[in-house]
C-alpha positions, 0 to 999 in steps of 0.5 A: 296584748301582752303586759308591760314588764320592767326592763329585768322581768322583760330580759328574763321572760324572753330568754325563757321563751329561747331557753337561754340560760345565761339570758335568764341569769343576766337580770339577776343581781350577783347575789340574789335569791331565788326560792322555788316552791320553798327550795332557797337558792342563793347567788348566779351558781345556784340559780344558773344550776335551776334554771339548767336542769328544772327549766332547760331540762324540762323545757319550761317556758313561762307564758305570763299574762298579768302583772301587777304591783304588791307590797314592793314586788312585781307579781307576774302570772301565767301558765308554765308548759314543758316536758313536767307533771301536770303541764300546764301549770299556772304560776305566780312570779314574785319579782323583788327588784333594786335598779335594774337587777332582780333581787329576790324571786320567788316562783309558786305553783 
């Protein structure tokens, strides 16, 4: 049985499985911040660039297997696989949600 995610996270994960950039970007707030292994991206244009290059370009699909709530964030963990060095790698995604939007996402491996 797969974990139950809040709606914006489920939308992101489902779109990632299809490598759908627009679908992955849709649940983010307009002023969202994404931190990917220390690199800080702000707003839709910068986040889109990362998704196009590092996710779709590498066919990187995140398949989360755990979810927990911690310090006001939703922490999702699982393997990511694709055309990148070390695949598969276990990732931790820390989502900060505001309403039905992703306000911040921090990704670490």
